[in-house]
N, C-alpha and C positions, 0 to 999 in steps of 0.2 A: 415427633421426628419432623426436620424443618420441612416447609415447602415451598417449591420454586414458583415465583409469581407466575409460571407459565403453563403451571399443572392443571388449569381447567379450559385451557385451549386448544383448540383444532391444531395438528401439524400445520397444516394450510393457511390458518389466520396469520396476518403480519402485523408484528408491533414496533414499536419505537423502543430501542433499547441503550440503555448506558450502562457502564462505562464502555466506550468505545474498544478499548483493549480485547475486552470479553465478547465482542459481538459476534464473531465468526466471520468467514470471510465473504458472506454474499454472493449475489449471483448479477453479474452485469457484462453487457457484448465489450469485446474491446476497445469498440469506437467511443463507449461511454469511458473508457480509463484513459486511452491514448488522444492529447489533444492536439497532434500534430498537425500540421497544414499539409496532406499530399500534394493540394495543389500548388505549392509552393516550393517543391523540389525536394520533400520528404517521401523518401522511399520506402515500400513494404514489401519484404520479403517472406513470403509463406505458402507451403505446398500441403495440401492433406491436415495430418496430425502432425507434421513437423513445427518445429519451434517457430514462431513470429517472432520477426525482427523488423525494425524501423532503423533507417540511417538518415541522418541528417546532410543537406546539402554542405559539400566538403569534407564529408565523412568523419568529422572530429565526434559526433557522438550519436551511440549506439544504444537503442533499446531493446529490449526482449522479452519475451514471454515464453517459458520452457518449459510445457506440461511435463510432469514424470509418473508413470504408476510406480517406480522405483523411489521416489523420493518421500519422504518419511511424512511430506508434509504437503504432497502433491506437485511440486516442481518449484519454478523460481520466477520473479519478476528480475530484470536485469538490468541496469544503467551504466556505460563506459565511455569515459571521454579519453580520446585520442590524438596527441598531436601527429603519428604518424600511424594510419588505420591498419599497418603492417607491423608494429610493433607493440608491446604491451602497454596497457593501457595507463594514463596518468593517474585515473582514480577510476574508483568503482563503488556501486552502491548495489546491494542484492536483498532481496526481501521473498520470503517463502510465500508460496500462491497462496497459502492458508490465512495472509495478512488482510485486515478488514480493506476491501477493494476502495472504499473512500479514501483512507491513509496514503493508499499507493496512488490513485487519480491527484489526490492534491501536491504530493510529492513530483508526478510528472508533469502535471502545471508548473511547477516552480522549476522544473528544468528546461521546459519549453520557453519560458520568460527570461533565464539565464543565457539559453542559445540567441534568442532576437537580440537582448543586450548585447552580447557578445558580436554579432552581426554589425550591429550599429556601431561598435568600438566604444562601447559604455562600459562594458564590463568583460573580462577573459575568463573563457569557459574551464580552461586550464591553470588557472594558479587559484590560491585561496583569495575570497574575498572579504572585505573589511568588517564583515558581520563577525561581532565577539560571540564567543560561546555562552555569556551571559544571555544574550538575545536567544538563545536555545533553551537556555533553563527557564526563563520568564514565564512563559505559558504554562509549564508545570508547576512551576512553585505558586504560582497564581490560583491554580487548581486544587491547591493544598497536596502535593506530591511532597514527599519528606525527602530530605539531603543527608547524605552519609558520605564523607572524605574517609578512603583507605590513606594508609602510608607508602602504600606501593604505588603509588601516583595514579589512582582509579577513584573515581566517583561517580555516585549510583542516586538516583532519584526514582523512588516507589512511589506508586499510587496509593490512596487511603487504603483499599481493600488488599493489598500487598501483591497484587495479580499483574501489574505492569511494571515495567523498568525500562528506564534508560541508563546507560552506561557511558561514561567518558574516561578516555585515557589521557589525562591531561598532561602527564608527564609521558609522553609517547616514546618508548624505546625500541620496541619491537617495528620495523617499517612494514613486515608483512601482516600484522596484527591488523585489525580495524582500531579507528580512533573512537568510534561511537558504535554502540551496540543497543539495540533495544528489543524488547519481547515481553507477550501477555501471555497469561494461563497459569497454570499451578507451577510452581519452581521445578519441581522434578520433571515433569514433560509439559512443556509450555506449547501453545496452539500455533504461535507463529514466529519468527524471530527476522530482524533486518537489521543488515550491516553496512557500515561506512567506512572508504578506507581513509588512510592519510591522503592530505592534499583535496578531498572532496570539500566544496566551497560549504562553509556553515550556512548559506543561506539556506542550502537544501533541507538540512539536518532541520532547521528552524523550520521550515514549512511544514515537514513530517511530525516536529514534535508538537507543533501548532494545531494541527490537524489530530491528533494523538489525546490531547488534554483538553480538545474541544467540547463545550456543554452540550452541543448541537445532539439530539441522539439520532442511532442509526437505525433504518428500517429492515426489517428480517422476517422471513417468515420463520414457523416454529422453529420447524424440521431443520432450518438450518443454522440455527443456535447451539454452540457447544454443549453436550448434557453436563461436562466438568464443571463448569462455571454458571450454571442457572440460577442458582442459589444466591449468587454475588449479582446479579442484574437487576436493574430496575426499570418500571416500563412507565416513562413520563405521560405518556399517552398511546391511544391504540389509533390505527387507520382504519376508517370505513370503506374506503375506494375499493369498490367490488373488483377492478383490475389489480388491485396491489393485492387483495386475499386469494390470488391465484399464482402470487409468488413473483410478481412483477417488481422492478423495481420501483421505490417509492415516488419519485419524480420522472415526468414523461419528459420524454426529448422529440426533438424534429430531428428527422435523417439529414446527413449532410452530404448534400450531393458530390462535393469534391472528395469525399473522402472514401478509399477502397472498401469492399466488404468486408468485414474482419469476423474473424470466429467467436464464438462464446468464449471469454475467459474462465470461468468458473462452470460450464457445464458438466466437466467430468471431475470438479474439485467439490468434495465436502469437507466439513469441518470434521475435527476429530469427535466421535461418539455421535453423527448425527447421520441420517438416511442419504440415498443416492439423491443427485442434484437430477432436477426434472429438465427437459430438453429446454432451451433457450432460442427463440429463434433471433436470427440476426439481424441487425438492421438495415433497412432498404439502401440501396447505394447506388450510383450511376458507374462507379469506379471498380476495377478488379483489381485484386491481388498481382503480385508478380510471381 
């Protein structure tokens, strides 16, 4: 019987794992995930157990974290761009709450960069950009992902282990269907899924794909790693930080005085096949959510 590299470890040991698409969601506070400058007109709307929503100055960009016990993967991360905030979104991106949080964080960082470039008049948040689809594929191909093209206008990029997929509808016919989709885990029951609608700037998908294919390992407590995929993981190195061995994030961060106090994004979300998440202490902050 094949043995997992995690079999000899304690549930609270923290290790660095690859590939990223099988690492599990991880545990971070929202302040770790959302880079938005709340002292520059960005507003947070959150109360109790309700969804947390961030709105940009001018109300063109909405970001959300919507936890749900009824959702098969614990809820969703949301991004929506609007020309008119009272009308349907121009484009959207949706990621399951079980998506590795580092991928989500890198996507939101690119969203903020796009919003700031839009404010300066250098780019347009509501229009496709000049990033080519090839720029999305390149990090995956460089990392050894396999490319398959179908005659129905869809192409697939699959990780070497077959458990990570990026799908591109290059001949897009159904405007209601996503142009880009990605998922990780067993094909019959993925651990997470992300979708990007038509008109999403390709730079955002490229940032997500680059993070997905990155060779930089992710720090995880053993209990937070999905049981179904442990045989497919490698452990490039073990963390020895005593704080990390208690399930804390691998990298410490300073508190951001200008940011509102944000709830833990994953305090109630466990990867499928793992135990319950421990309580995560919110980062100290001077501001308060609305």
